[in-house]
N, C-alpha and C positions, 0 to 999 in steps of 0.2 A: 484821723487817718483815712477813714472811709470816704469823707467828703473829698479829700484830695484825689483818691483813686477814681471816684465817680466824675470829678471835674476833668481829670486827665483823659478818661475814656470818652467823655463828651467832646473834648477838644480833638482827639484823634478821629472820632467818628465824623465830626462836622468838617474838618479840614482834610479828610482822607489821608491821614498820616499813619496808616496801619503798619508801615515799615518800622516805626519806632518801638512797637511792642516787643519784638525779639531782643532789641538792644536793652530795653528796660529790664526785661526778665533776666538776661545774662548778668547785668550789673547788680541786680538784687541778689541773685544766687551767689555771685562771687563775693559780694559784701557780707552776706550771711555766713558763707564758708569761712571767711577770714575772722569774723567775730566769734563764731562758734569754736574754732580750733585754736584761738589765741590762748596761750597758757597750757595747752595740753601736750601730750607726748607725740601727737601726730603733727604738730606745727612745723617741725623742721622738714618733714617730707612734703607738706603742702607748699612751703616756700621754695623748695627746689623745683617745683613744677613751673613756677613763674619766674 
């Protein structure tokens, strides 16, 4: 996983694609939110947001 992150960072740095960083961060946060709340009592409230 660390190699993937380092390669992604090298790609963004070389091609000047720093605008991808906020998109990637938001996708990772939303994905982890869905995975962590799946099966919990908070899940119905999270799904109403989206």
